DSSP file (Angstrom, degrees, kcal/mol; ACC not computed):
  #  RESIDUE AA STRUCTURE BP1 BP2  ACC     N-H-->O    O-->H-N    N-H-->O    O-->H-N    TCO  KAPPA ALPHA  PHI   PSI    X-CA   Y-CA   Z-CA
    1    1 A M              0   0    0      0, 0.0     2,-0.3     0, 0.0    27,-0.1   0.000 360.0 360.0 360.0 138.0  -14.2   15.9    4.0
    2    2 A I        -     0   0    0     25,-0.6   101,-0.0     1,-0.1     0, 0.0  -0.633 360.0-125.0 -80.0 135.6  -11.1   14.2    5.4
    3    3 A Q        -     0   0    0     -2,-0.3    25,-0.1     2,-0.0    26,-0.1  -0.722  19.9-132.3 -85.8 119.2   -8.0   16.5    5.4
    4    4 A P        -     0   0    0      0, 0.0     2,-0.2     0, 0.0    25,-0.1  -0.422  10.2-152.6 -66.7 145.9   -5.1   14.9    3.7
    5    5 A Q        -     0   0    0      2,-0.1     3,-0.1    -2,-0.1    24,-0.0  -0.470  57.5 -77.0-122.0  60.6   -1.9   15.2    5.7
    6    6 A S  S    S+     0   0    0      1,-0.2     2,-0.5    -2,-0.2    23,-0.0   0.730  93.2 131.7  53.2  29.8    0.8   15.2    3.0
    7    7 A V        -     0   0    0     49,-0.0    23,-0.6     2,-0.0     2,-0.6  -0.948  42.4-158.7-106.4 127.8    0.5   11.4    2.4
    8    8 A T  E     -a   30   0A   0     -2,-0.5    49,-3.0    47,-0.4     2,-0.4  -0.934   7.9-151.0-106.9 124.8    0.1   10.3   -1.2
    9    9 A F  E     -ab  31  57A   0     21,-2.9    23,-2.6    -2,-0.6     2,-0.6  -0.804   2.3-148.0 -98.1 133.0   -1.4    6.9   -1.7
   10   10 A F  E     -ab  32  58A   0     47,-3.3    49,-3.0    -2,-0.4     2,-0.8  -0.891  12.6-143.2-100.5 119.6   -0.4    4.8   -4.7
   11   11 A V  E     -ab  33  59A   0     21,-3.1    23,-1.8    -2,-0.6    49,-0.1  -0.755  17.6-134.1 -90.1 111.2   -3.3    2.6   -5.9
   12   12 A D    >>  -     0   0    0     47,-2.5     3,-1.8    -2,-0.8     4,-0.5  -0.292  17.0-119.4 -62.5 145.9   -1.9   -0.7   -7.1
   13   13 A R  G >4 S+     0   0    0      1,-0.3     3,-1.4     2,-0.2    -1,-0.1   0.806 108.1  70.8 -58.0 -32.4   -3.3   -1.9  -10.4
   14   14 A C  G 34 S+     0   0    0      1,-0.3    -1,-0.3     2,-0.1    46,-0.1   0.726  88.2  63.5 -62.4 -20.1   -4.7   -5.1   -8.8
   15   15 A L  G <4 S+     0   0    0     -3,-1.8    -1,-0.3    44,-0.2    -2,-0.2   0.830  79.6 177.3 -71.9 -30.1   -7.4   -2.9   -7.1
   16   16 A G    <<  +     0   0    0     -3,-1.4     2,-0.6    -4,-0.5    -3,-0.1   0.530  28.3 123.7  48.1  18.0   -8.6   -2.1  -10.6
   17   17 A S    >>  -     0   0    0      1,-0.1     4,-1.3    75,-0.1     3,-0.6  -0.929  50.1-163.6-120.7 122.4  -11.5    0.0   -9.6
   18   18 A K  H 3> S+     0   0    0     -2,-0.6     4,-3.1     1,-0.2     5,-0.3   0.804  94.0  69.9 -61.5 -27.7  -12.1    3.6  -10.6
   19   19 A C  H 3> S+     0   0    0      1,-0.2     4,-2.5     2,-0.2    -1,-0.2   0.896  97.3  48.4 -58.0 -42.7  -14.5    3.6   -7.7
   20   20 A I  H <> S+     0   0    0     -3,-0.6     4,-2.4     2,-0.2     5,-0.3   0.952 114.4  45.0 -63.6 -50.0  -11.6    3.5   -5.2
   21   21 A V  H  X S+     0   0    0     -4,-1.3     4,-2.7     1,-0.2     5,-0.2   0.943 116.0  45.6 -60.1 -50.2   -9.7    6.3   -6.9
   22   22 A E  H  X S+     0   0    0     -4,-3.1     4,-2.5     1,-0.2    -1,-0.2   0.900 112.7  50.7 -63.4 -41.7  -12.8    8.5   -7.3
   23   23 A T  H  X S+     0   0    0     -4,-2.5     4,-1.2    -5,-0.3    -1,-0.2   0.933 114.6  42.9 -62.4 -46.5  -14.0    7.9   -3.7
   24   24 A L  H  <>S+     0   0    0     -4,-2.4     5,-2.5    -5,-0.2    -2,-0.2   0.889 114.1  50.6 -70.2 -38.3  -10.6    8.7   -2.2
   25   25 A Q  H ><5S+     0   0    0     -4,-2.7     3,-1.9    -5,-0.3    -2,-0.2   0.917 107.8  53.3 -64.4 -41.9  -10.1   11.8   -4.5
   26   26 A R  H 3<5S+     0   0    0     -4,-2.5    -1,-0.2     1,-0.3    -2,-0.2   0.819 105.4  55.7 -60.7 -29.5  -13.6   13.1   -3.6
   27   27 A A  T 3<5S-     0   0    0     -4,-1.2   -25,-0.6    -5,-0.2    -1,-0.3   0.446 124.0-106.5 -83.0   0.4  -12.6   12.8    0.1
   28   28 A G  T < 5 +     0   0    0     -3,-1.9     2,-0.3     1,-0.3    -3,-0.2   0.660  69.1 148.9  86.8  15.7   -9.5   15.0   -0.6
   29   29 A I      < -     0   0    0     -5,-2.5     2,-0.5    -6,-0.1    -1,-0.3  -0.665  52.3-117.6 -86.4 137.1   -6.9   12.2   -0.4
   30   30 A N  E     -a    8   0A   0    -23,-0.6   -21,-2.9    -2,-0.3     2,-0.4  -0.635  42.5-177.1 -74.8 123.3   -3.8   12.5   -2.6
   31   31 A I  E     -a    9   0A   0     -2,-0.5     2,-0.4   -23,-0.2   -21,-0.2  -0.960  21.3-170.1-128.6 139.3   -3.8    9.6   -5.0
   32   32 A E  E     -a   10   0A   0    -23,-2.6   -21,-3.1    -2,-0.4     2,-0.4  -0.979  20.1-141.4-122.6 143.7   -1.5    8.3   -7.7
   33   33 A I  E >>  -a   11   0A   0     -2,-0.4     3,-1.5   -23,-0.2     4,-0.7  -0.879  11.5-132.1-113.7 134.8   -2.6    5.6  -10.0
   34   34 A H  H >> S+     0   0    0    -23,-1.8     4,-2.3    -2,-0.4     3,-1.8   0.891 104.5  52.6 -45.9 -53.8   -0.5    2.7  -11.3
   35   35 A D  H 34 S+     0   0    0      1,-0.3    -1,-0.3     2,-0.2     5,-0.1   0.641  99.9  63.2 -69.6 -13.5   -1.4    3.0  -15.0
   36   36 A K  H <4 S+     0   0    0     -3,-1.5    -1,-0.3     1,-0.1    -2,-0.2   0.729 120.2  22.4 -75.1 -21.8   -0.5    6.8  -15.0
   37   37 A H  H << S+     0   0    0     -3,-1.8     2,-0.3    -4,-0.7    -2,-0.2   0.629 122.5  39.3-119.6 -22.0    3.1    5.9  -14.3
   38   38 A F  S  < S-     0   0    0     -4,-2.3    -1,-0.2    -5,-0.2     9,-0.0  -0.915  83.5 -92.1-136.7 156.1    3.8    2.3  -15.3
   39   39 A D    >   -     0   0    0     -2,-0.3     3,-1.8     1,-0.1    -3,-0.1  -0.321  40.9-115.8 -61.7 150.2    3.0   -0.2  -18.1
   40   40 A K  T 3  S+     0   0    0      1,-0.3    -1,-0.1    -5,-0.1    -5,-0.1   0.832 116.0  47.8 -58.6 -33.0   -0.1   -2.3  -17.4
   41   41 A G  T 3  S+     0   0    0      2,-0.0    -1,-0.3     0, 0.0    -2,-0.1   0.322  79.8 137.5 -92.1   9.3    2.1   -5.4  -17.3
   42   42 A A    <   -     0   0    0     -3,-1.8     2,-0.1     1,-0.1    -4,-0.0  -0.302  53.3-125.8 -59.6 133.3    4.8   -4.0  -15.0
   43   43 A Q    >>  -     0   0    0      1,-0.1     4,-1.8     4,-0.0     3,-1.6  -0.472  18.6-116.0 -76.8 151.6    5.9   -6.5  -12.3
   44   44 A D  H 3> S+     0   0    0      1,-0.3     4,-2.6     2,-0.2    -1,-0.1   0.898 116.5  57.5 -53.6 -43.3    5.7   -5.4   -8.7
   45   45 A V  H 34 S+     0   0    0      1,-0.2    -1,-0.3     2,-0.2    -3,-0.0   0.704 108.1  49.4 -65.0 -17.1    9.5   -5.7   -8.4
   46   46 A D  H <4 S+     0   0    0     -3,-1.6     4,-0.5     2,-0.1    -1,-0.2   0.852 117.5  34.6 -88.2 -39.3    9.8   -3.2  -11.3
   47   47 A W  H  X S+     0   0    0     -4,-1.8     4,-2.2     1,-0.1     3,-0.3   0.763 101.5  74.8 -89.3 -24.1    7.4   -0.4  -10.0
   48   48 A L  H  X S+     0   0    0     -4,-2.6     4,-2.6    -5,-0.3     5,-0.2   0.899  92.7  53.8 -56.7 -43.8    8.1   -0.7   -6.3
   49   49 A P  H  > S+     0   0    0      0, 0.0     4,-2.2     0, 0.0    -1,-0.2   0.899 110.8  46.3 -59.4 -39.4   11.5    1.0   -6.4
   50   50 A E  H  > S+     0   0    0     -4,-0.5     4,-1.7    -3,-0.3    -2,-0.2   0.904 112.0  50.0 -69.7 -40.7   10.1    4.1   -8.2
   51   51 A V  H  X>S+     0   0    0     -4,-2.2     5,-1.9     1,-0.2     4,-0.6   0.900 111.0  51.1 -62.6 -40.4    7.1    4.3   -5.8
   52   52 A G  H ><5S+     0   0    0     -4,-2.6     3,-1.1    -5,-0.2    -2,-0.2   0.912 106.6  53.2 -62.9 -43.6    9.6    4.2   -2.9
   53   53 A K  H 3<5S+     0   0    0     -4,-2.2    -1,-0.2     1,-0.3    -2,-0.2   0.863 110.2  48.7 -58.8 -35.9   11.7    7.0   -4.4
   54   54 A R  H 3<5S-     0   0    0     -4,-1.7    -1,-0.3    -5,-0.1    -2,-0.2   0.560 110.0-125.1 -83.7  -8.1    8.6    9.1   -4.7
   55   55 A G  T <<5 +     0   0    0     -3,-1.1   -47,-0.4    -4,-0.6    -3,-0.2   0.711  53.8 156.5  74.4  20.0    7.6    8.4   -1.1
   56   56 A W      < -     0   0    0     -5,-1.9     2,-0.5   -49,-0.1    25,-0.5  -0.508  41.9-127.7 -80.2 150.1    4.2    7.1   -2.0
   57   57 A V  E     -bc   9  81A   0    -49,-3.0   -47,-3.3    -2,-0.2     2,-0.3  -0.867  26.8-128.8 -99.7 124.9    2.3    4.8    0.3
   58   58 A V  E     -bc  10  82A   0     23,-2.3    25,-3.1    -2,-0.5     2,-0.5  -0.559  18.0-166.2 -83.6 133.3    1.0    1.7   -1.5
   59   59 A L  E     +bc  11  83A   0    -49,-3.0   -47,-2.5    -2,-0.3     2,-0.3  -0.977  28.5 148.3-110.5 129.2   -2.6    0.5   -1.3
   60   60 A T  E     - c   0  84A   0     23,-2.3    25,-2.4    -2,-0.5   -47,-0.0  -0.945  50.1-151.8-150.0 167.2   -3.1   -3.1   -2.6
   61   61 A K        +     0   0    0     -2,-0.3     2,-1.5    23,-0.2     3,-0.1   0.210  65.7 116.6-120.3   7.5   -5.1   -6.3   -2.2
   62   62 A D    >   +     0   0    0      1,-0.2     3,-1.4     2,-0.1     4,-0.4  -0.605  37.3 177.2 -80.4  89.4   -2.1   -8.4   -3.4
   63   63 A A  T >> S+     0   0    0     -2,-1.5     3,-0.8     1,-0.3     4,-0.8   0.715  71.4  76.1 -66.1 -19.7   -1.4  -10.5   -0.4
   64   64 A N  H 3> S+     0   0    0      1,-0.2     4,-2.6     2,-0.2     3,-0.4   0.796  80.8  68.8 -63.4 -27.2    1.3  -12.3   -2.4
   65   65 A I  H <4 S+     0   0    0     -3,-1.4    -1,-0.2     1,-0.3    -2,-0.2   0.908 105.4  40.9 -57.5 -40.2    3.6   -9.3   -2.0
   66   66 A G  H <4 S+     0   0    0     -3,-0.8    -1,-0.3    -4,-0.4    -2,-0.2   0.659 118.0  48.5 -80.1 -15.7    3.8  -10.1    1.7
   67   67 A K  H  < S+     0   0    0     -4,-0.8     2,-0.5    -3,-0.4    -2,-0.2   0.743  96.2  74.3 -97.2 -26.5    4.1  -13.8    1.1
   68   68 A H  S  X S-     0   0    0     -4,-2.6     4,-2.4     1,-0.1     3,-0.3  -0.782  70.6-142.9 -97.7 129.5    6.8  -14.0   -1.6
   69   69 A T  H  > S+     0   0    0     -2,-0.5     4,-2.9     1,-0.2     5,-0.2   0.901  98.1  51.1 -55.3 -49.6   10.4  -13.4   -0.6
   70   70 A L  H  > S+     0   0    0      1,-0.2     4,-2.0     2,-0.2    -1,-0.2   0.869 112.3  47.3 -61.8 -35.9   11.5  -11.5   -3.8
   71   71 A E  H  > S+     0   0    0     -3,-0.3     4,-2.3     2,-0.2    -1,-0.2   0.891 111.9  49.6 -72.7 -38.5    8.5   -9.1   -3.5
   72   72 A R  H  X S+     0   0    0     -4,-2.4     4,-2.6     2,-0.2    -2,-0.2   0.908 110.3  51.6 -63.3 -40.4    9.2   -8.5    0.2
   73   73 A I  H  X S+     0   0    0     -4,-2.9     4,-3.2    -5,-0.2     5,-0.2   0.915 109.2  50.2 -61.6 -42.2   12.8   -7.8   -0.6
   74   74 A A  H  X S+     0   0    0     -4,-2.0     4,-2.0    -5,-0.2    -2,-0.2   0.900 110.5  49.8 -62.9 -40.8   11.7   -5.3   -3.2
   75   75 A V  H  <>S+     0   0    0     -4,-2.3     5,-2.4     2,-0.2     4,-0.4   0.926 114.4  45.7 -60.5 -45.0    9.4   -3.7   -0.7
   76   76 A T  H ><5S+     0   0    0     -4,-2.6     3,-1.3     1,-0.2    -2,-0.2   0.941 112.8  47.6 -66.4 -49.4   12.3   -3.5    1.8
   77   77 A R  H 3<5S+     0   0    0     -4,-3.2    -1,-0.2     1,-0.3    -2,-0.2   0.849 113.7  48.7 -62.2 -34.0   14.9   -2.2   -0.7
   78   78 A A  T 3<5S-     0   0    0     -4,-2.0    -1,-0.3    -5,-0.2    -2,-0.2   0.497 108.0-127.4 -84.5  -3.5   12.5    0.5   -1.9
   79   79 A N  T < 5 -     0   0    0     -3,-1.3     2,-0.2    -4,-0.4    -3,-0.2   0.923  45.3-179.1  57.8  47.9   11.6    1.5    1.7
   80   80 A I      < -     0   0    0     -5,-2.4    37,-2.2    -6,-0.1     2,-0.5  -0.530  30.5-151.9 -85.4 142.2    7.9    1.1    1.0
   81   81 A K  E     -cd  57 117A   0    -25,-0.5   -23,-2.3    35,-0.2     2,-0.4  -0.981  31.3-177.9-106.6 123.1    5.0    1.7    3.4
   82   82 A M  E     -cd  58 118A   0     35,-1.9    37,-3.0    -2,-0.5     2,-0.5  -0.960  25.7-162.9-133.7 140.4    2.2   -0.6    2.2
   83   83 A F  E     -cd  59 119A   0    -25,-3.1   -23,-2.3    -2,-0.4     2,-0.4  -0.990  14.6-169.5-119.9 125.5   -1.3   -1.4    3.2
   84   84 A A  E     -cd  60 120A   0     35,-2.9    37,-2.3    -2,-0.5   -23,-0.2  -0.943  26.0-118.0-116.3 133.2   -2.9   -4.6    1.9
   85   85 A L  E     - d   0 121A   0    -25,-2.4    37,-0.2    -2,-0.4   -22,-0.1  -0.491  15.6-149.7 -65.0 134.0   -6.6   -5.5    2.2
   86   86 A A  S    S+     0   0    0     35,-3.0     2,-0.3    -2,-0.2    -1,-0.2   0.814  81.2  64.9 -75.7 -30.8   -7.0   -8.6    4.3
   87   87 A S        -     0   0    0     34,-0.5     3,-0.2     1,-0.1    34,-0.1  -0.754  62.1-171.1 -95.6 140.9  -10.1   -9.7    2.4
   88   88 A Q        +     0   0    0     -2,-0.3     2,-1.7     1,-0.2    -1,-0.1   0.856  68.6  65.0 -99.5 -42.6   -9.8  -10.6   -1.2
   89   89 A N  S    S+     0   0    0      0, 0.0     2,-0.3     0, 0.0    -1,-0.2  -0.518  72.2 131.0 -92.1  73.7  -13.3  -11.0   -2.7
   90   90 A L        -     0   0    0     -2,-1.7     2,-0.1    -3,-0.2     0, 0.0  -0.912  54.8-118.8-124.4 149.2  -14.7   -7.5   -2.4
   91   91 A S     >  -     0   0    0     -2,-0.3     4,-2.7     1,-0.1     5,-0.2  -0.371  35.1-106.0 -75.7 164.3  -16.4   -5.2   -4.9
   92   92 A G  H  > S+     0   0    0      1,-0.2     4,-2.6     2,-0.2     5,-0.2   0.897 123.3  51.6 -56.6 -41.3  -14.8   -1.9   -5.8
   93   93 A G  H  > S+     0   0    0      2,-0.2     4,-2.3     1,-0.2    -1,-0.2   0.895 109.7  48.7 -63.9 -41.0  -17.4   -0.1   -3.7
   94   94 A D  H  > S+     0   0    0      2,-0.2     4,-2.3     1,-0.2    -2,-0.2   0.928 112.5  47.9 -64.3 -45.0  -16.6   -2.3   -0.7
   95   95 A M  H  X S+     0   0    0     -4,-2.7     4,-2.7     1,-0.2     5,-0.2   0.923 111.6  50.4 -62.6 -43.5  -12.9   -1.7   -1.1
   96   96 A A  H  X S+     0   0    0     -4,-2.6     4,-2.6     1,-0.2    -1,-0.2   0.917 110.5  49.7 -59.9 -44.0  -13.4    2.0   -1.4
   97   97 A A  H  X S+     0   0    0     -4,-2.3     4,-2.4     2,-0.2    -1,-0.2   0.893 111.1  49.2 -63.7 -39.9  -15.6    2.1    1.7
   98   98 A I  H  X S+     0   0    0     -4,-2.3     4,-1.9     2,-0.2    -2,-0.2   0.942 112.6  46.9 -65.3 -47.6  -12.9    0.1    3.7
   99   99 A F  H  X S+     0   0    0     -4,-2.7     4,-1.0     1,-0.2    -2,-0.2   0.912 113.4  49.1 -60.2 -42.1  -10.1    2.4    2.6
  100  100 A L  H >< S+     0   0    0     -4,-2.6     3,-0.5     1,-0.2     4,-0.4   0.905 110.8  49.7 -65.1 -41.0  -12.2    5.5    3.4
  101  101 A K  H 3< S+     0   0    0     -4,-2.4     4,-0.3     1,-0.2    -1,-0.2   0.843 119.1  39.1 -63.5 -33.3  -13.1    4.1    6.8
  102  102 A A  H 3X S+     0   0    0     -4,-1.9     4,-2.8    -5,-0.2    -1,-0.2   0.483  86.5 100.5 -95.3  -4.1   -9.4    3.4    7.5
  103  103 A I  H <X S+     0   0    0     -4,-1.0     4,-2.5    -3,-0.5     5,-0.2   0.862  83.4  45.4 -59.8 -43.3   -7.8    6.5    5.9
  104  104 A V  H  > S+     0   0    0     -4,-0.4     4,-2.3     2,-0.2    -1,-0.2   0.924 115.3  48.5 -65.9 -42.6   -7.2    8.5    9.1
  105  105 A S  H  > S+     0   0    0     -4,-0.3     4,-2.6     1,-0.2    -2,-0.2   0.887 111.4  50.9 -62.7 -38.6   -5.8    5.4   10.8
  106  106 A M  H  X S+     0   0    0     -4,-2.8     4,-2.6     2,-0.2    -2,-0.2   0.918 108.9  50.3 -65.8 -42.7   -3.6    4.8    7.8
  107  107 A Q  H  X S+     0   0    0     -4,-2.5     4,-1.6    -5,-0.2    -2,-0.2   0.916 113.8  45.1 -61.3 -42.7   -2.3    8.3    7.8
  108  108 A E  H  X S+     0   0    0     -4,-2.3     4,-2.0     2,-0.2    -2,-0.2   0.907 111.3  53.5 -65.5 -41.6   -1.5    8.1   11.5
  109  109 A F  H  X S+     0   0    0     -4,-2.6     4,-1.9     1,-0.2    -2,-0.2   0.900 106.6  52.7 -59.3 -43.5    0.1    4.6   11.0
  110  110 A V  H  < S+     0   0    0     -4,-2.6    -1,-0.2     1,-0.2    -2,-0.2   0.891 112.1  45.3 -60.3 -41.3    2.4    6.1    8.2
  111  111 A R  H  < S+     0   0    0     -4,-1.6    -1,-0.2     1,-0.2    -2,-0.2   0.822 117.2  44.3 -72.2 -30.7    3.6    8.8   10.6
  112  112 A E  H  < S+     0   0    0     -4,-2.0    -2,-0.2    -5,-0.1    -1,-0.2   0.693 106.9  60.6 -90.1 -20.2    4.1    6.5   13.5
  113  113 A H  S  < S-     0   0    0     -4,-1.9    -1,-0.1    -5,-0.2     2,-0.1  -0.930  77.3-129.4-118.8 128.5    5.9    3.5   11.8
  114  114 A P        -     0   0    0      0, 0.0    19,-0.4     0, 0.0    -3,-0.1  -0.385  45.0 -71.4 -71.3 149.0    9.2    3.7   10.0
  115  115 A A  S    S+     0   0    0    -36,-0.1   -34,-0.1    -2,-0.1     2,-0.1  -0.461  99.1  53.9 -75.5 155.1    9.5    2.3    6.5
  116  116 A P  S    S+     0   0    0      0, 0.0     2,-0.3     0, 0.0   -35,-0.2   0.629  73.5 130.8 -84.5 156.6    9.5   -0.3    5.2
  117  117 A F  E     -d   81   0A   0    -37,-2.2   -35,-1.9    15,-0.1     2,-0.4  -0.980  41.6-147.8-157.7 159.4    6.4   -2.1    6.5
  118  118 A I  E     -dE  82 131A   0     13,-2.4    13,-2.9    -2,-0.3    12,-2.1  -0.984  24.8-178.8-127.8 119.7    3.4   -4.0    5.2
  119  119 A A  E     -dE  83 129A   0    -37,-3.0   -35,-2.9    -2,-0.4     2,-0.3  -0.801  19.4-129.0-114.4 158.2    0.2   -3.5    7.2
  120  120 A K  E     -dE  84 128A   0      8,-3.2     8,-2.3    -2,-0.3     2,-0.4  -0.828   9.6-152.5-107.7 147.5   -3.2   -5.1    6.8
  121  121 A I  E     -dE  85 127A   0    -37,-2.3   -35,-3.0    -2,-0.3   -34,-0.5  -0.979  15.5-153.9-118.2 130.5   -6.6   -3.4    6.6
  122  122 A Y    >   -     0   0    0      4,-2.6     3,-2.6    -2,-0.4   -20,-0.0  -0.570  31.9 -99.7-103.2 166.1   -9.7   -5.3    7.7
  123  123 A R  T 3  S+     0   0    0      1,-0.3    -1,-0.1    -2,-0.2   -38,-0.0   0.807 122.0  56.0 -53.2 -34.3  -13.3   -4.9    6.6
  124  124 A D  T 3  S-     0   0    0      2,-0.1    -1,-0.3     1,-0.1     3,-0.1   0.429 122.6-104.6 -81.6   3.1  -14.1   -2.9    9.8
  125  125 A G  S <  S+     0   0    0     -3,-2.6    -2,-0.1     1,-0.3     2,-0.1   0.431  71.3 148.5  89.7  -0.7  -11.4   -0.4    8.9
  126  126 A K        -     0   0    0     -5,-0.1    -4,-2.6   -21,-0.0     2,-0.4  -0.443  33.4-153.8 -68.8 140.3   -8.9   -1.7   11.5
  127  127 A V  E     +E  121   0A   0     -6,-0.2     2,-0.3    -2,-0.1    -6,-0.2  -0.959  18.1 171.9-116.4 131.4   -5.3   -1.4   10.5
  128  128 A S  E     -E  120   0A   0     -8,-2.3    -8,-3.2    -2,-0.4     2,-0.1  -0.998  36.0-103.8-142.4 148.3   -2.6   -3.7   12.0
  129  129 A M  E     +E  119   0A   0     -2,-0.3   -10,-0.2   -10,-0.2     3,-0.1  -0.401  35.5 168.8 -66.0 138.5    1.0   -4.4   11.3
  130  130 A W  E    S+     0   0A   0    -12,-2.1     2,-0.5     1,-0.2   -11,-0.2   0.693  76.0  12.6-113.9 -54.9    1.8   -7.5    9.3
  131  131 A K  E    S-E  118   0A   0    -13,-2.9   -13,-2.4     4,-0.0    -1,-0.2  -0.943  79.6-158.9-127.8 108.3    5.5   -7.2    8.4
  132  132 A D     >  -     0   0    0     -2,-0.5     4,-2.4   -15,-0.2     5,-0.2  -0.297  32.4-101.1 -85.5 172.9    7.3   -4.4   10.4
  133  133 A N  H  > S+     0   0    0    -19,-0.4     4,-3.0     1,-0.2     5,-0.3   0.868 120.0  53.7 -63.8 -37.0   10.5   -2.7    9.3
  134  134 A Q  H  > S+     0   0    0      2,-0.2     4,-2.3     1,-0.2    -1,-0.2   0.936 111.1  46.0 -62.6 -45.5   12.7   -4.8   11.7
  135  135 A M  H  > S+     0   0    0      2,-0.2     4,-2.0     1,-0.2    -2,-0.2   0.921 116.5  45.2 -62.3 -45.1   11.4   -8.1   10.3
  136  136 A L  H  X S+     0   0    0     -4,-2.4     4,-2.2   -20,-0.2    -2,-0.2   0.906 113.6  48.5 -67.7 -42.2   11.8   -6.9    6.7
  137  137 A L  H  X S+     0   0    0     -4,-3.0     4,-2.2    -5,-0.2    -1,-0.2   0.881 111.0  50.6 -67.6 -37.3   15.3   -5.4    7.3
  138  138 A E  H  X S+     0   0    0     -4,-2.3     4,-2.2    -5,-0.3    -1,-0.2   0.901 110.2  50.4 -65.3 -40.2   16.5   -8.6    9.0
  139  139 A E  H  X S+     0   0    0     -4,-2.0     4,-2.6     2,-0.2    -2,-0.2   0.912 109.6  50.7 -63.3 -41.9   15.2  -10.7    6.1
  140  140 A L  H  X S+     0   0    0     -4,-2.2     4,-2.3     2,-0.2    -2,-0.2   0.919 109.4  51.0 -60.9 -43.6   17.0   -8.5    3.6
  141  141 A K  H  X S+     0   0    0     -4,-2.2     4,-1.1     1,-0.2    -1,-0.2   0.913 112.2  46.1 -61.7 -43.2   20.2   -8.9    5.6
  142  142 A R  H  < S+     0   0    0     -4,-2.2     3,-0.3     1,-0.2    -1,-0.2   0.899 112.3  52.1 -64.1 -40.4   19.9  -12.7    5.6
  143  143 A Y  H  < S+     0   0    0     -4,-2.6    -2,-0.2     1,-0.2    -1,-0.2   0.868 111.6  45.7 -64.7 -38.1   19.0  -12.6    1.9
  144  144 A L  H  <        0   0    0     -4,-2.3    -1,-0.2     1,-0.2    -2,-0.2   0.640 360.0 360.0 -82.7 -15.1   22.1  -10.6    1.0
  145  145 A S     <        0   0    0     -4,-1.1    -1,-0.2    -3,-0.3    -2,-0.2   0.484 360.0 360.0 -91.9 360.0   24.5  -12.6    3.1
């Protein structure tokens, strides 16, 4: 069993698989689930601030969060640490296996990199920075000026 290191991962609704939640919980990972806290139709810009206040680390496959300015701004303002799957067309079992393979690297990544950030997780479990805090904070400053 993998030892959780006081990181709570928030499973975005778009992952939609009980398989992911159950696999990570069985491995001893602290998990929070979107639908336990928010309406099913809640927009990202609405739930991100609350997840940020709680210090949860977001797991998603929604690459649009990193591509759309308003969603990146919401990530930045909420001081979110986020991991997005790089591959989109995966089964729940495949996604669960990738997250499980990457979990220790993600926990280390969370400790080593200041919020906000958006990192990508690849099929082989590799984790790499996509949008770091400096890039996100500079964008927020430009957006607000």
